C-alpha positions in Angstrom: 207.9 236.0 191.2 210.8 234.2 189.6 214.1 235.6 190.6 216.2 232.4 190.8 218.3 233.1 187.7 218.4 235.0 184.4 218.9 231.6 182.8 215.3 230.8 183.7 213.6 233.4 181.5 212.1 233.0 178.0 213.7 233.8 174.7 212.5 237.1 173.0 210.3 236.6 170.0 212.8 238.5 167.8 215.3 235.7 168.4 212.8 232.9 167.7 211.8 234.7 164.5 215.4 234.7 163.2 215.7 231.0 164.2 212.6 230.2 162.3 213.9 232.0 159.2 217.1 230.0 159.6 215.1 226.8 159.7 214.1 227.0 156.0 216.1 225.3 153.3 219.6 224.1 153.5 222.8 225.8 154.8 226.4 224.6 155.2 227.2 223.3 158.6 230.0 223.7 161.2 230.0 227.5 161.0 230.1 227.9 157.3 226.6 229.3 157.2 225.9 232.9 155.9 224.4 233.9 159.3 227.8 233.2 160.9 229.4 235.6 158.3 226.9 238.2 159.5 227.7 237.5 163.2 231.4 237.8 162.6 231.1 241.2 160.8 228.6 242.5 163.4 230.8 241.6 166.4 233.9 243.0 164.8 232.0 246.2 164.2 230.5 246.3 167.7 233.9 245.7 169.3 235.7 248.1 166.9 238.1 245.2 166.1 238.2 244.4 162.4 240.8 241.7 162.7 239.1 239.9 165.7 238.4 236.1 165.4 234.9 235.3 166.4 233.6 231.8 167.3 230.5 230.5 169.0 229.9 227.9 171.7 226.6 226.8 173.1 227.5 227.2 176.8 229.5 229.6 178.9 231.4 226.7 180.4 232.6 225.6 177.0 233.4 229.2 176.0 235.4 229.9 179.1 237.3 226.6 179.4 238.2 226.4 175.7 239.3 230.0 175.6 241.6 229.5 178.5 242.9 226.2 177.1 243.8 228.2 174.0 245.7 230.8 175.9 247.8 228.5 178.2 249.6 225.2 178.5 248.8 222.3 180.8 251.7 223.2 183.1 250.5 226.8 183.5 248.2 228.4 186.1 245.3 230.8 185.8 244.9 233.6 188.3 241.3 234.3 189.4 239.3 235.2 192.5 237.9 232.6 194.9 234.5 233.6 193.7 235.4 233.6 190.0 232.9 231.8 187.8 235.6 229.4 186.6 236.3 228.5 190.2 232.8 228.3 191.6 230.6 227.1 188.8 232.5 225.2 186.1 233.0 221.7 187.8 236.7 221.9 187.0 236.1 222.3 183.3 239.0 224.8 182.9 241.3 222.2 184.4 239.8 219.5 182.2 240.1 221.4 178.9 243.5 222.8 179.6 244.8 219.3 180.3 245.4 219.9 184.0 246.4 223.6 184.4 245.6 224.7 187.9 243.8 227.8 189.2 245.6 230.1 191.6 243.2 232.0 193.7 243.8 235.7 194.3 243.1 236.7 197.8 239.9 238.6 198.4 236.2 237.9 197.5 234.6 238.5 194.1 236.7 241.4 192.9 240.5 241.2 192.8 242.7 244.2 193.3 246.0 245.0 191.5 248.0 244.5 194.7 246.4 241.1 195.5 246.9 240.0 191.8 250.6 241.1 192.0 251.1 239.0 195.2 249.4 236.0 193.6 251.5 236.2 190.5 254.7 236.6 192.5 253.8 233.5 194.5 253.9 231.4 191.4 256.5 230.7 188.7 259.3 230.7 191.2 259.9 226.9 191.6 261.2 226.1 188.1 260.2 222.7 186.9 258.6 221.9 190.3 255.8 224.4 190.1 253.3 225.8 187.6 254.3 228.5 185.1 252.4 231.7 185.2 249.7 231.4 182.6 246.8 233.8 182.3 244.5 236.1 184.3 240.7 235.5 184.3 238.3 238.3 185.3 234.6 237.7 185.8 232.4 240.7 184.7 229.7 241.0 186.2 231.1 239.2 189.3 229.4 236.3 191.0 228.4 238.7 193.7 226.6 241.0 191.3 229.3 243.6 191.3 230.7 245.4 188.3 234.4 246.3 187.8 234.8 249.9 186.7 236.9 250.6 183.7 239.8 252.0 185.7 239.7 248.9 187.9 239.8 246.6 184.8 242.6 248.7 183.3 244.7 248.4 186.5 244.3 244.6 186.5 245.2 244.4 182.8 248.3 246.6 183.4 249.5 244.2 186.1 248.9 241.2 183.9 250.8 242.8 181.0 253.7 243.7 183.2 254.2 240.0 183.7 253.5 239.1 180.1 250.2 237.3 180.9 247.1 237.3 178.7 243.8 238.4 180.1 240.5 236.5 179.7 237.2 238.2 180.4 234.4 235.9 181.5 231.4 237.8 180.3 228.4 235.7 180.9 226.7 239.0 181.9 228.9 241.1 179.6 225.9 243.1 178.4 224.7 243.9 181.9 228.1 245.2 182.8 228.5 247.4 179.6 225.0 248.9 180.2 225.9 249.5 183.9 229.1 251.3 182.9 227.7 253.1 179.9 230.6 252.0 177.8 231.2 250.3 174.5 232.3 246.7 174.3 235.7 247.9 173.0 236.1 250.2 176.0 235.6 247.3 178.4 237.9 244.8 176.6 240.8 245.3 174.2 241.2 249.0 174.8 242.1 248.1 178.4 244.3 245.1 177.5 241.8 242.1 177.4 243.0 239.4 175.0 239.9 237.3 174.7 236.4 238.0 175.8 233.3 235.9 176.2 230.3 237.9 174.9 227.5 236.1 176.7 224.0 235.7 175.4 222.4 232.8 177.3 221.8 234.8 180.5 220.6 237.8 178.5 217.7 236.2 176.6 219.2 233.8 174.1 218.3 230.1 174.0 222.0 229.1 174.4 225.0 230.7 172.7 228.1 232.6 173.7 230.6 234.4 171.4 234.3 234.0 172.1 236.2 237.0 170.7 240.0 236.8 170.2 241.3 240.3 169.6 244.6 238.7 168.4 243.5 236.2 165.8 246.8 234.2 165.9 245.2 231.8 168.4 241.9 231.4 166.5 242.8 228.2 164.6 243.9 226.5 167.8 240.5 227.4 169.4 238.7 225.8 166.5 240.7 222.6 166.9 240.0 222.5 170.6 236.3 223.3 170.2 236.0 220.4 167.7 238.1 218.0 169.8 236.1 219.0 172.9 232.8 218.1 171.3 231.5 221.7 171.1 231.4 222.3 167.3 227.8 222.1 166.2 227.1 220.5 162.9 223.8 222.5 162.6 225.7 225.6 163.5 223.2 227.9 161.9 220.9 227.7 164.9 223.7 229.2 167.1 224.4 231.8 164.4 220.8 232.7 164.1 220.5 233.4 167.9 223.6 235.6 167.9 222.6 237.4 164.7 219.2 238.3 166.2 221.0 239.4 169.4 223.2 241.8 167.5 220.6 243.3 165.1 219.3 246.6 166.3 221.4 246.3 169.5 218.9 243.8 171.0 221.7 242.7 173.3 221.9 246.2 174.8 218.1 246.6 175.1 217.6 243.3 176.9 220.4 244.1 179.4 219.0 247.5 180.0 215.6 246.0 180.8 217.1 243.5 183.2 219.2 246.1 184.9 216.3 248.5 185.2 214.1 245.8 186.7 216.8 245.1 189.3 217.0 248.8 190.2 213.2 248.8 190.6 213.4 245.8 192.9 216.3 247.3 194.8 214.4 250.5 195.5 211.6 248.4 197.1 213.8 246.1 199.1 215.9 248.8 200.8 212.8 250.3 202.4 212.8 247.5 205.0 215.3 248.1 207.9 216.1 244.5 208.8 217.2 243.7 205.2 220.8 244.3 204.4 221.9 244.7 200.7 225.4 243.3 200.5 226.5 244.2 196.9 226.6 247.3 194.7 223.3 246.9 192.7 224.3 248.3 189.4 223.6 245.3 187.1 220.8 242.7 187.4 221.7 240.9 190.6 220.9 241.6 194.3 222.3 239.9 197.3 220.7 240.6 200.6 220.7 239.3 204.2 217.3 238.9 205.9 215.9 236.9 208.8 215.1 233.3 208.0 211.4 234.0 208.8 211.2 236.6 206.1 212.7 234.2 203.5 210.2 231.6 204.6 207.3 234.0 204.2 208.4 235.2 200.8 209.0 231.7 199.4 205.8 230.3 200.9 204.0 233.1 198.9 205.6 231.9 195.7 208.8 233.8 195.4 211.5 231.8 193.7 215.1 232.7 194.5 218.2 231.1 196.1 218.8 231.2 199.8 222.1 230.1 201.4 221.8 228.2 204.7 218.4 226.4 204.3 214.9 227.5 205.3 214.6 225.2 208.4 215.9 226.5 211.7 216.0 229.6 213.9 213.6 232.2 212.5 215.8 235.1 213.5 219.1 234.0 211.9 220.1 236.1 209.0 220.4 234.2 205.7 221.7 235.5 202.4 219.3 235.5 199.4 220.1 236.1 195.8 217.7 237.8 193.4 218.4 237.9 189.7 216.3 239.8 187.2 216.0 238.9 183.6 214.7 241.1 180.8 211.2 239.6 180.9 210.1 239.8 184.6 206.8 241.7 184.7 206.9 244.9 186.8 203.8 243.6 188.5 205.7 240.6 189.9 208.4 242.9 191.2 205.8 245.1 192.9 204.1 242.0 194.4 207.4 240.8 195.8 208.2 244.2 197.3 204.6 244.4 198.8 205.1 241.0 200.4 208.5 241.9 201.8 207.4 245.3 203.2 204.3 244.0 204.9 205.5 240.6 206.2 
């Protein structure tokens, strides 16, 4: 019963098979391998963006931080929510790779609104040389609370950004889960709305470790390459990154894996909500569930072998409500979900 993270699951055999094929003979390094040519063509086709520049990084942190560093200058600021991935989980990597650009937090929780974004933008760029310049807007999709922005919501945020001349970065560690949830194409969730650069995540959706950074305007592509190399994230044996992403794209495996993860979360959600003293606190449309439950229930579930994150610690008053986070990956057996639900409903 492992619901701690979608980073924790195994790699599909189809990906391992392509990596094994890539492990024969010799190939040029640093992204000059033929598999990267395939990846580039497939992503351009998938995103309906024939001119897009496509680059790979091994981690989401590198993908996000290097993409933002390419979009802005050290004296700029990036607008994001207080629960954005770049704020909560990147250990100041965006500030490091941008050379010191600050993050300006848009009031609210995990999803920003156009009005709040407007107020945040208006609050910056007014002090001349004494304050940061308005730089870029970063949107996390799926959010860190497991919520999914709708296409109209994304379009409204992009419209505000463009009205101030700001580029938009889409942090898509769970990009595939969001696209499946919305029933939309990657193009419909990105450049058709006004997104300038998107991270097409793979690691949380079954890959061993690779993310694609997609620049819809290729004019920044060379700078990204230079920053990736300077930042220590250009792999010499790049074919092993390319092989993962090629397998991910072939036969729409990316979509299939995300659909499985989302379906498993829906199955889990249906079971959890049968218990009256458990409160679901997010819109469960992707693969993450946040719920409040008595500490005693968390203790019982974890003692029985359930692995998931709980905020607040397991020691203390048994009746206090604590928040738990459940994340489903593509591989979790339905039997494990049923076992968790059975424990929860009978405890």
